[in-house]
C-alpha positions as a printed Julia matrix, in Angstrom:
139×3 Matrix{Float64}:
 -4.28    4.97  11.77
 -2.91    3.31  14.88
  0.41    1.53  15.19
  1.09   -1.65  13.27
  3.47   -4.32  14.56
  5.89   -6.82  13.03
  6.66  -10.34  14.22
 10.2    -9.1   14.88
  8.91   -6.69  17.57
  8.99   -3.39  15.75
  6.16   -0.88  15.33
  5.2     1.45  12.51
  2.88    4.45  12.68
  1.72    6.5    9.73
  2.7    10.17   9.81
 -0.43   12.27   9.37
 -0.33   15.16   6.86
 -0.73   17.66   9.72
  1.83   15.98  12.03
  4.48   18.23  13.62
  7.05   15.78  12.21
  6.14   16.85   8.69
  6.72   20.53   9.45
  9.79   20.24  11.63
 11.66   17.28  10.19
 10.18   16.61   6.76
  9.25   20.06   5.39
 10.12   19.32   1.76
  8.77   15.78   1.52
  5.51   15.28  -0.34
  5.22   11.5    0.1
  1.96   10.37   1.66
  3.02    6.9    2.8
  5.51    7.88   5.48
  5.81    5.89   8.7
  7.82    6.29  11.84
  9.54    3.06  12.86
 10.53    1.95  16.35
 11.06   -1.01  18.64
  8.37   -2.45  20.91
  8.61   -2.66  24.69
  8.52   -6.46  24.41
 11.4    -6.42  21.93
 13.55   -4.12  24.07
 12.79   -6.14  27.22
 13.86   -9.36  25.48
 16.99   -7.75  24.05
 18.13   -6.13  27.28
 19.87   -2.79  27.59
 20.46   -1.27  24.17
 23.97    0.13  23.79
 24.04    1.13  20.09
 21.78    1.66  17.08
 22.98    1.82  13.47
 20.69    2.68  10.55
 21.57    2.87   6.84
 19.86    5.14   4.29
 18.59    3.53   1.09
 15.94    1.43  -0.64
 15.25   -2.03   0.76
 13.43   -5.2   -0.23
 11.04   -6.94   2.15
 12.89   -8.3    5.2
 16.19   -6.78   4.1
 18.32   -5.41   6.95
 18.53   -1.6    7.06
 20.28   -1.33  10.41
 20.95   -2.98  13.75
 20.16   -2.6   17.44
 22.94   -3.8   19.7
 22.52   -4.75  23.35
 24.95   -6.25  25.82
 23.45   -9.68  24.9
 22.92   -9.6   21.14
 22.7    -7.69  17.88
 19.29   -7.6   16.16
 18.64   -6.63  12.54
 16.21   -3.81  11.77
 13.77   -5.04   9.11
 10.2    -4.62   7.93
  8.2    -7.29   6.07
  7.62   -5.06   3.03
  9.77   -3.07   0.57
 10.63    0.39   1.91
 12.75    3.46   1.44
 14.53    4.8    4.49
 13.8     8.54   4.33
 15.29    9.82   7.57
 17.12    8.62  10.66
 16.11   10.16  13.99
 18.34   13.23  14.21
 18.6    12.8   18.0
 20.17    9.39  17.56
 23.9     9.06  17.49
 25.29    5.54  17.31
 25.95    5.56  21.04
 24.13    8.74  22.15
 23.41    8.12  25.83
 20.25   10.26  26.14
 18.67    8.66  23.06
 19.61    5.14  24.18
 18.3     5.8   27.7
 14.96    6.93  26.24
 14.85    3.91  23.91
 15.53    1.54  26.81
 13.03    3.17  29.17
 10.12    3.97  26.83
 10.57    2.51  23.34
  6.99    3.16  22.24
  7.73    6.91  22.42
 11.09    6.82  20.63
 11.35    6.47  16.88
 14.37    5.13  15.05
 13.68    6.04  11.42
 11.13    7.32   8.92
 10.24    4.94   6.11
  8.22    5.27   2.93
  6.01    2.19   2.53
  2.92    1.26   0.52
 -0.1     1.4    2.87
 -1.87   -1.58   1.33
  1.12   -3.9    1.5
  1.95   -2.86   5.06
 -1.51   -3.54   6.46
 -1.44   -7.01   4.88
  1.95   -7.92   6.38
  1.73   -6.38   9.87
 -0.41   -6.93  12.96
 -2.8    -4.65  14.8
 -2.04   -3.94  18.45
 -4.59   -6.56  19.53
 -3.09   -9.21  17.24
  0.44   -8.31  18.4
 -0.55   -8.72  22.07
 -1.88  -12.2   21.28
  1.28  -12.97  19.3
  3.64  -12.13  22.21
  1.51  -14.1   24.68
  2.04  -17.35  22.73
């Protein structure tokens, strides 16, 4: 499955059963509907230089805030349009870890923020494909 995108400029990508993430970071988790969550290039460009990221463990309703991304210009809520459980925060991310933030600012499509458990069916109904997202940001 390729990445899915939200109208709030975040991406989600399903973690395959044979993914290195499962062995290295999630060795004891049996859930099948795990997704890595990150910010899009368009979202980071609009926000400006990110200076802090905060993420909170727990169970969340659709569109409920589970963290924030802070730039020099604004603070943006981290949300997804479906109910989710935040399973893991990127262990490389400290609130103001400079290497992590530099990577997030320079290449957000390669940097994940959190791992979420989400129902596949609901997610595909509420998110956009890459093609649909490109059209969305052009309007």
